[in-house]
mmCIF file of the C-alpha atoms, coordinates in Angstrom:
data_MODEL
# 
_entry.id   MODEL 
# 
loop_
_atom_site.group_PDB 
_atom_site.id 
_atom_site.type_symbol 
_atom_site.label_atom_id 
_atom_site.label_alt_id 
_atom_site.label_comp_id 
_atom_site.label_asym_id 
_atom_site.label_entity_id 
_atom_site.label_seq_id 
_atom_site.pdbx_PDB_ins_code 
_atom_site.Cartn_x 
_atom_site.Cartn_y 
_atom_site.Cartn_z 
_atom_site.occupancy 
_atom_site.B_iso_or_equiv 
_atom_site.pdbx_formal_charge 
_atom_site.auth_seq_id 
_atom_site.auth_comp_id 
_atom_site.auth_asym_id 
_atom_site.auth_atom_id 
_atom_site.pdbx_PDB_model_num 
ATOM 1   C CA . MET A 1 1   ? 87.240  117.711 62.883 1.00 0.00 ? 1   MET A CA 1 
ATOM 2   C CA . LYS A 1 2   ? 85.852  116.522 59.531 1.00 0.00 ? 2   LYS A CA 1 
ATOM 3   C CA . GLY A 1 3   ? 89.226  117.142 57.863 1.00 0.00 ? 3   GLY A CA 1 
ATOM 4   C CA . ILE A 1 4   ? 91.065  115.029 60.447 1.00 0.00 ? 4   ILE A CA 1 
ATOM 5   C CA . LEU A 1 5   ? 88.457  112.261 60.223 1.00 0.00 ? 5   LEU A CA 1 
ATOM 6   C CA . LEU A 1 6   ? 88.722  112.210 56.435 1.00 0.00 ? 6   LEU A CA 1 
ATOM 7   C CA . ARG A 1 7   ? 92.528  111.960 56.612 1.00 0.00 ? 7   ARG A CA 1 
ATOM 8   C CA . VAL A 1 8   ? 92.452  109.154 59.190 1.00 0.00 ? 8   VAL A CA 1 
ATOM 9   C CA . THR A 1 9   ? 89.883  107.210 57.136 1.00 0.00 ? 9   THR A CA 1 
ATOM 10  C CA . LEU A 1 10  ? 91.968  107.668 53.974 1.00 0.00 ? 10  LEU A CA 1 
ATOM 11  C CA . VAL A 1 11  ? 95.164  106.492 55.719 1.00 0.00 ? 11  VAL A CA 1 
ATOM 12  C CA . ALA A 1 12  ? 93.373  103.415 57.140 1.00 0.00 ? 12  ALA A CA 1 
ATOM 13  C CA . LEU A 1 13  ? 91.990  102.553 53.693 1.00 0.00 ? 13  LEU A CA 1 
ATOM 14  C CA . LEU A 1 14  ? 95.434  102.921 52.079 1.00 0.00 ? 14  LEU A CA 1 
ATOM 15  C CA . LEU A 1 15  ? 96.979  100.684 54.764 1.00 0.00 ? 15  LEU A CA 1 
ATOM 16  C CA . VAL A 1 16  ? 94.391  97.980  54.102 1.00 0.00 ? 16  VAL A CA 1 
ATOM 17  C CA . LEU A 1 17  ? 95.005  98.097  50.358 1.00 0.00 ? 17  LEU A CA 1 
ATOM 18  C CA . ALA A 1 18  ? 98.805  98.196  50.697 1.00 0.00 ? 18  ALA A CA 1 
ATOM 19  C CA . ALA A 1 19  ? 98.917  95.311  53.174 1.00 0.00 ? 19  ALA A CA 1 
ATOM 20  C CA . SER A 1 20  ? 96.704  93.140  50.984 1.00 0.00 ? 20  SER A CA 1 
ATOM 21  C CA . THR A 1 21  ? 98.711  93.816  47.812 1.00 0.00 ? 21  THR A CA 1 
ATOM 22  C CA . ALA A 1 22  ? 102.088 93.316  49.449 1.00 0.00 ? 22  ALA A CA 1 
ATOM 23  C CA . ASP A 1 23  ? 101.008 90.034  50.986 1.00 0.00 ? 23  ASP A CA 1 
ATOM 24  C CA . ALA A 1 24  ? 99.715  88.734  47.656 1.00 0.00 ? 24  ALA A CA 1 
ATOM 25  C CA . GLN A 1 25  ? 103.105 89.374  46.015 1.00 0.00 ? 25  GLN A CA 1 
ATOM 26  C CA . ARG A 1 26  ? 105.067 87.253  48.502 1.00 0.00 ? 26  ARG A CA 1 
ATOM 27  C CA . ARG A 1 27  ? 106.027 83.730  47.549 1.00 0.00 ? 27  ARG A CA 1 
ATOM 28  C CA . ALA A 1 28  ? 107.471 82.689  50.890 1.00 0.00 ? 28  ALA A CA 1 
ATOM 29  C CA . ARG A 1 29  ? 106.005 79.739  52.721 1.00 0.00 ? 29  ARG A CA 1 
ATOM 30  C CA . ARG A 1 30  ? 103.721 80.596  55.560 1.00 0.00 ? 30  ARG A CA 1 
ATOM 31  C CA . ARG A 1 31  ? 102.928 78.666  58.667 1.00 0.00 ? 31  ARG A CA 1 
ATOM 32  C CA . PRO A 1 32  ? 99.193  78.296  59.107 1.00 0.00 ? 32  PRO A CA 1 
ATOM 33  C CA . VAL A 1 33  ? 97.663  80.599  61.682 1.00 0.00 ? 33  VAL A CA 1 
ATOM 34  C CA . ALA A 1 34  ? 95.565  78.691  64.181 1.00 0.00 ? 34  ALA A CA 1 
ATOM 35  C CA . SER A 1 35  ? 91.958  79.826  64.087 1.00 0.00 ? 35  SER A CA 1 
ATOM 36  C CA . ALA A 1 36  ? 89.522  78.948  66.799 1.00 0.00 ? 36  ALA A CA 1 
ATOM 37  C CA . SER A 1 37  ? 86.139  77.708  65.657 1.00 0.00 ? 37  SER A CA 1 
ATOM 38  C CA . GLY A 1 38  ? 84.311  78.878  68.764 1.00 0.00 ? 38  GLY A CA 1 
ATOM 39  C CA . PRO A 1 39  ? 83.896  82.210  70.506 1.00 0.00 ? 39  PRO A CA 1 
ATOM 40  C CA . ARG A 1 40  ? 86.622  83.958  72.489 1.00 0.00 ? 40  ARG A CA 1 
ATOM 41  C CA . TYR A 1 41  ? 85.940  86.381  75.335 1.00 0.00 ? 41  TYR A CA 1 
ATOM 42  C CA . GLY A 1 42  ? 87.852  88.552  77.759 1.00 0.00 ? 42  GLY A CA 1 
ATOM 43  C CA . PRO A 1 43  ? 88.314  91.827  79.626 1.00 0.00 ? 43  PRO A CA 1 
ATOM 44  C CA . HIS A 1 44  ? 89.888  95.095  78.540 1.00 0.00 ? 44  HIS A CA 1 
ATOM 45  C CA . ILE A 1 45  ? 90.956  98.381  80.093 1.00 0.00 ? 45  ILE A CA 1 
ATOM 46  C CA . GLY A 1 46  ? 91.487  101.673 78.341 1.00 0.00 ? 46  GLY A CA 1 
ATOM 47  C CA . TYR A 1 47  ? 91.204  105.415 78.168 1.00 0.00 ? 47  TYR A CA 1 
ATOM 48  C CA . ASN A 1 48  ? 88.871  107.712 76.239 1.00 0.00 ? 48  ASN A CA 1 
ATOM 49  C CA . PHE A 1 49  ? 90.965  110.758 75.288 1.00 0.00 ? 49  PHE A CA 1 
ATOM 50  C CA . ASP A 1 50  ? 88.075  113.115 74.498 1.00 0.00 ? 50  ASP A CA 1 
ATOM 51  C CA . ALA A 1 51  ? 85.938  112.348 77.564 1.00 0.00 ? 51  ALA A CA 1 
ATOM 52  C CA . LYS A 1 52  ? 89.122  112.009 79.667 1.00 0.00 ? 52  LYS A CA 1 
ATOM 53  C CA . ASP A 1 53  ? 87.747  108.871 81.313 1.00 0.00 ? 53  ASP A CA 1 
ATOM 54  C CA . LEU A 1 54  ? 89.245  105.531 82.267 1.00 0.00 ? 54  LEU A CA 1 
ATOM 55  C CA . LEU A 1 55  ? 87.163  102.602 81.015 1.00 0.00 ? 55  LEU A CA 1 
ATOM 56  C CA . LEU A 1 56  ? 86.768  98.946  81.896 1.00 0.00 ? 56  LEU A CA 1 
ATOM 57  C CA . GLY A 1 57  ? 84.974  96.469  79.673 1.00 0.00 ? 57  GLY A CA 1 
ATOM 58  C CA . ALA A 1 58  ? 84.548  93.058  78.141 1.00 0.00 ? 58  ALA A CA 1 
ATOM 59  C CA . GLN A 1 59  ? 84.324  91.732  74.591 1.00 0.00 ? 59  GLN A CA 1 
ATOM 60  C CA . LEU A 1 60  ? 83.328  88.623  72.656 1.00 0.00 ? 60  LEU A CA 1 
ATOM 61  C CA . SER A 1 61  ? 84.880  87.554  69.334 1.00 0.00 ? 61  SER A CA 1 
ATOM 62  C CA . TRP A 1 62  ? 82.812  85.044  67.399 1.00 0.00 ? 62  TRP A CA 1 
ATOM 63  C CA . PRO A 1 63  ? 84.388  83.915  64.079 1.00 0.00 ? 63  PRO A CA 1 
ATOM 64  C CA . MET A 1 64  ? 81.981  83.810  61.146 1.00 0.00 ? 64  MET A CA 1 
ATOM 65  C CA . THR A 1 65  ? 84.731  83.078  58.587 1.00 0.00 ? 65  THR A CA 1 
ATOM 66  C CA . PRO A 1 66  ? 88.534  82.854  59.041 1.00 0.00 ? 66  PRO A CA 1 
ATOM 67  C CA . GLN A 1 67  ? 88.786  86.614  58.320 1.00 0.00 ? 67  GLN A CA 1 
ATOM 68  C CA . LEU A 1 68  ? 85.482  88.018  59.660 1.00 0.00 ? 68  LEU A CA 1 
ATOM 69  C CA . GLU A 1 69  ? 84.313  88.045  63.298 1.00 0.00 ? 69  GLU A CA 1 
ATOM 70  C CA . LEU A 1 70  ? 81.248  89.264  65.124 1.00 0.00 ? 70  LEU A CA 1 
ATOM 71  C CA . TYR A 1 71  ? 82.645  91.518  67.855 1.00 0.00 ? 71  TYR A CA 1 
ATOM 72  C CA . PRO A 1 72  ? 80.210  92.825  70.501 1.00 0.00 ? 72  PRO A CA 1 
ATOM 73  C CA . SER A 1 73  ? 81.640  94.594  73.546 1.00 0.00 ? 73  SER A CA 1 
ATOM 74  C CA . PHE A 1 74  ? 80.667  96.553  76.658 1.00 0.00 ? 74  PHE A CA 1 
ATOM 75  C CA . ASP A 1 75  ? 82.501  99.549  78.151 1.00 0.00 ? 75  ASP A CA 1 
ATOM 76  C CA . TYR A 1 76  ? 81.925  101.227 81.505 1.00 0.00 ? 76  TYR A CA 1 
ATOM 77  C CA . TYR A 1 77  ? 83.437  104.717 81.852 1.00 0.00 ? 77  TYR A CA 1 
ATOM 78  C CA . PHE A 1 78  ? 84.546  105.927 85.278 1.00 0.00 ? 78  PHE A CA 1 
ATOM 79  C CA . GLN A 1 79  ? 82.951  109.381 85.336 1.00 0.00 ? 79  GLN A CA 1 
ATOM 80  C CA . SER A 1 80  ? 82.286  111.722 88.187 1.00 0.00 ? 80  SER A CA 1 
ATOM 81  C CA . PRO A 1 81  ? 79.549  112.845 88.562 1.00 0.00 ? 81  PRO A CA 1 
ATOM 82  C CA . GLY A 1 82  ? 77.117  110.551 86.794 1.00 0.00 ? 82  GLY A CA 1 
ATOM 83  C CA . SER A 1 83  ? 77.512  107.296 84.928 1.00 0.00 ? 83  SER A CA 1 
ATOM 84  C CA . LEU A 1 84  ? 78.347  106.383 81.343 1.00 0.00 ? 84  LEU A CA 1 
ATOM 85  C CA . TRP A 1 85  ? 78.421  103.032 79.518 1.00 0.00 ? 85  TRP A CA 1 
ATOM 86  C CA . ALA A 1 86  ? 78.546  101.820 75.926 1.00 0.00 ? 86  ALA A CA 1 
ATOM 87  C CA . LEU A 1 87  ? 77.362  98.743  74.049 1.00 0.00 ? 87  LEU A CA 1 
ATOM 88  C CA . ASN A 1 88  ? 79.238  98.134  70.791 1.00 0.00 ? 88  ASN A CA 1 
ATOM 89  C CA . PHE A 1 89  ? 78.017  95.882  67.988 1.00 0.00 ? 89  PHE A CA 1 
ATOM 90  C CA . ASP A 1 90  ? 80.999  95.615  65.626 1.00 0.00 ? 90  ASP A CA 1 
ATOM 91  C CA . LEU A 1 91  ? 82.483  93.395  62.928 1.00 0.00 ? 91  LEU A CA 1 
ATOM 92  C CA . LYS A 1 92  ? 86.247  92.728  62.721 1.00 0.00 ? 92  LYS A CA 1 
ATOM 93  C CA . TYR A 1 93  ? 87.930  91.975  59.404 1.00 0.00 ? 93  TYR A CA 1 
ATOM 94  C CA . ARG A 1 94  ? 91.460  90.572  59.134 1.00 0.00 ? 94  ARG A CA 1 
ATOM 95  C CA . PRO A 1 95  ? 93.071  91.572  55.828 1.00 0.00 ? 95  PRO A CA 1 
ATOM 96  C CA . PRO A 1 96  ? 95.324  88.868  54.350 1.00 0.00 ? 96  PRO A CA 1 
ATOM 97  C CA . THR A 1 97  ? 98.633  89.812  55.970 1.00 0.00 ? 97  THR A CA 1 
ATOM 98  C CA . ARG A 1 98  ? 101.596 87.633  56.852 1.00 0.00 ? 98  ARG A CA 1 
ATOM 99  C CA . TYR A 1 99  ? 100.690 86.848  60.463 1.00 0.00 ? 99  TYR A CA 1 
ATOM 100 C CA . GLY A 1 100 ? 97.013  87.851  60.520 1.00 0.00 ? 100 GLY A CA 1 
ATOM 101 C CA . ALA A 1 101 ? 97.507  89.960  63.667 1.00 0.00 ? 101 ALA A CA 1 
ATOM 102 C CA . TRP A 1 102 ? 96.151  93.241  62.261 1.00 0.00 ? 102 TRP A CA 1 
ATOM 103 C CA . TYR A 1 103 ? 92.430  93.879  62.004 1.00 0.00 ? 103 TYR A CA 1 
ATOM 104 C CA . VAL A 1 104 ? 90.039  96.683  61.064 1.00 0.00 ? 104 VAL A CA 1 
ATOM 105 C CA . GLY A 1 105 ? 86.358  96.978  61.747 1.00 0.00 ? 105 GLY A CA 1 
ATOM 106 C CA . GLY A 1 106 ? 83.340  99.032  62.531 1.00 0.00 ? 106 GLY A CA 1 
ATOM 107 C CA . GLY A 1 107 ? 79.778  98.977  63.680 1.00 0.00 ? 107 GLY A CA 1 
ATOM 108 C CA . LEU A 1 108 ? 77.214  100.520 65.962 1.00 0.00 ? 108 LEU A CA 1 
ATOM 109 C CA . ASN A 1 109 ? 77.835  102.171 69.342 1.00 0.00 ? 109 ASN A CA 1 
ATOM 110 C CA . VAL A 1 110 ? 75.003  102.737 71.835 1.00 0.00 ? 110 VAL A CA 1 
ATOM 111 C CA . LEU A 1 111 ? 76.096  105.170 74.536 1.00 0.00 ? 111 LEU A CA 1 
ATOM 112 C CA . GLY A 1 112 ? 73.975  105.468 77.665 1.00 0.00 ? 112 GLY A CA 1 
ATOM 113 C CA . GLY A 1 113 ? 74.107  106.839 81.155 1.00 0.00 ? 113 GLY A CA 1 
ATOM 114 C CA . SER A 1 114 ? 72.689  109.372 83.546 1.00 0.00 ? 114 SER A CA 1 
ATOM 115 C CA . ALA A 1 115 ? 72.478  112.035 80.790 1.00 0.00 ? 115 ALA A CA 1 
ATOM 116 C CA . GLY A 1 116 ? 70.418  109.862 78.374 1.00 0.00 ? 116 GLY A CA 1 
ATOM 117 C CA . SER A 1 117 ? 71.421  107.734 75.402 1.00 0.00 ? 117 SER A CA 1 
ATOM 118 C CA . ASP A 1 118 ? 72.928  108.261 71.958 1.00 0.00 ? 118 ASP A CA 1 
ATOM 119 C CA . THR A 1 119 ? 73.691  106.080 68.935 1.00 0.00 ? 119 THR A CA 1 
ATOM 120 C CA . ASN A 1 120 ? 77.026  106.458 67.122 1.00 0.00 ? 120 ASN A CA 1 
ATOM 121 C CA . LEU A 1 121 ? 79.268  104.769 64.548 1.00 0.00 ? 121 LEU A CA 1 
ATOM 122 C CA . ASN A 1 122 ? 82.489  102.898 65.473 1.00 0.00 ? 122 ASN A CA 1 
ATOM 123 C CA . LEU A 1 123 ? 85.652  102.635 63.349 1.00 0.00 ? 123 LEU A CA 1 
ATOM 124 C CA . LEU A 1 124 ? 88.394  100.510 64.884 1.00 0.00 ? 124 LEU A CA 1 
ATOM 125 C CA . THR A 1 125 ? 91.775  98.981  64.211 1.00 0.00 ? 125 THR A CA 1 
ATOM 126 C CA . GLY A 1 126 ? 94.073  96.852  66.307 1.00 0.00 ? 126 GLY A CA 1 
ATOM 127 C CA . LEU A 1 127 ? 96.687  94.151  66.696 1.00 0.00 ? 127 LEU A CA 1 
ATOM 128 C CA . GLU A 1 128 ? 95.945  90.784  68.325 1.00 0.00 ? 128 GLU A CA 1 
ATOM 129 C CA . GLY A 1 129 ? 98.157  87.806  69.089 1.00 0.00 ? 129 GLY A CA 1 
ATOM 130 C CA . ARG A 1 130 ? 97.089  84.819  66.984 1.00 0.00 ? 130 ARG A CA 1 
ATOM 131 C CA . ARG A 1 131 ? 98.583  81.849  68.840 1.00 0.00 ? 131 ARG A CA 1 
ATOM 132 C CA . GLY A 1 132 ? 97.823  80.181  72.129 1.00 0.00 ? 132 GLY A CA 1 
ATOM 133 C CA . ARG A 1 133 ? 94.862  80.045  74.440 1.00 0.00 ? 133 ARG A CA 1 
ATOM 134 C CA . THR A 1 134 ? 95.284  83.602  75.789 1.00 0.00 ? 134 THR A CA 1 
ATOM 135 C CA . ARG A 1 135 ? 95.620  86.261  73.101 1.00 0.00 ? 135 ARG A CA 1 
ATOM 136 C CA . PRO A 1 136 ? 96.582  89.839  74.065 1.00 0.00 ? 136 PRO A CA 1 
ATOM 137 C CA . TYR A 1 137 ? 95.471  92.762  71.931 1.00 0.00 ? 137 TYR A CA 1 
ATOM 138 C CA . VAL A 1 138 ? 95.610  96.555  71.651 1.00 0.00 ? 138 VAL A CA 1 
ATOM 139 C CA . GLU A 1 139 ? 92.944  98.551  69.810 1.00 0.00 ? 139 GLU A CA 1 
ATOM 140 C CA . GLY A 1 140 ? 92.151  102.116 68.810 1.00 0.00 ? 140 GLY A CA 1 
ATOM 141 C CA . LYS A 1 141 ? 88.528  103.114 68.250 1.00 0.00 ? 141 LYS A CA 1 
ATOM 142 C CA . PHE A 1 142 ? 86.951  106.242 66.784 1.00 0.00 ? 142 PHE A CA 1 
ATOM 143 C CA . ILE A 1 143 ? 83.391  106.799 68.026 1.00 0.00 ? 143 ILE A CA 1 
ATOM 144 C CA . LEU A 1 144 ? 81.716  109.056 65.461 1.00 0.00 ? 144 LEU A CA 1 
ATOM 145 C CA . GLY A 1 145 ? 78.496  110.906 66.234 1.00 0.00 ? 145 GLY A CA 1 
ATOM 146 C CA . SER A 1 146 ? 77.240  113.949 68.073 1.00 0.00 ? 146 SER A CA 1 
ATOM 147 C CA . GLY A 1 147 ? 80.018  113.570 70.664 1.00 0.00 ? 147 GLY A CA 1 
ATOM 148 C CA . SER A 1 148 ? 82.860  112.066 68.593 1.00 0.00 ? 148 SER A CA 1 
ATOM 149 C CA . SER A 1 149 ? 85.787  110.632 70.545 1.00 0.00 ? 149 SER A CA 1 
ATOM 150 C CA . PHE A 1 150 ? 88.847  108.382 70.374 1.00 0.00 ? 150 PHE A CA 1 
ATOM 151 C CA . GLN A 1 151 ? 89.743  105.631 72.817 1.00 0.00 ? 151 GLN A CA 1 
ATOM 152 C CA . LEU A 1 152 ? 92.627  103.221 73.194 1.00 0.00 ? 152 LEU A CA 1 
ATOM 153 C CA . VAL A 1 153 ? 92.134  99.858  74.932 1.00 0.00 ? 153 VAL A CA 1 
ATOM 154 C CA . GLY A 1 154 ? 94.219  96.815  75.720 1.00 0.00 ? 154 GLY A CA 1 
ATOM 155 C CA . GLY A 1 155 ? 93.167  93.409  76.938 1.00 0.00 ? 155 GLY A CA 1 
ATOM 156 C CA . PHE A 1 156 ? 93.111  89.733  76.129 1.00 0.00 ? 156 PHE A CA 1 
ATOM 157 C CA . THR A 1 157 ? 90.755  87.017  74.950 1.00 0.00 ? 157 THR A CA 1 
ATOM 158 C CA . VAL A 1 158 ? 90.573  83.378  75.982 1.00 0.00 ? 158 VAL A CA 1 
ATOM 159 C CA . ARG A 1 159 ? 88.736  80.376  74.643 1.00 0.00 ? 159 ARG A CA 1 
# 
C-alpha cells in the first residue's frame, strides 16, 4: 500500500509542477475566470471503493485568495449494519492553469460512527466548472490513516 501511495503522490506532484510550468510558457490571451468573493455550497454523492459504501454529503467552498479556498465537507456513508460519517477540514489550491478548473488539496478527516471515531489525512484532486451560478465538479479523495481508502464524488456548488 505504501508503494502505491508513494507513486500516486509523486504523479500528483509532477502534474502540479508540469501544469504550472506549461501555463507560464504560454503567451496566448486569456479570458478572466470569474471568481466569487463569497462562499459557495452544495450537495454531492459518491462511492467509497474500499468500504464499498455509497455516500451522500455536502460541502462549502470559501475563497481566501483567488487560488486558495477553505473547503469543509460532511459525508454520510450508507452502511449496514451500523452508521458511519466523516467531517473533512480541507484546503483547495488551484494551480495556475489555463481555465482554472483543476484543483488539488488536503486536510484533516474525522471519521465517526457506531464503531467509534478516528482521525485521518485527506489528499484530494478534482475538476470544477468555473463559470455560472451552478458549478458541477468531480473529485477523487484518498483518506490516509489506520483504515486508508479512496472515494470518488460528484456534485455541484451554488452561490
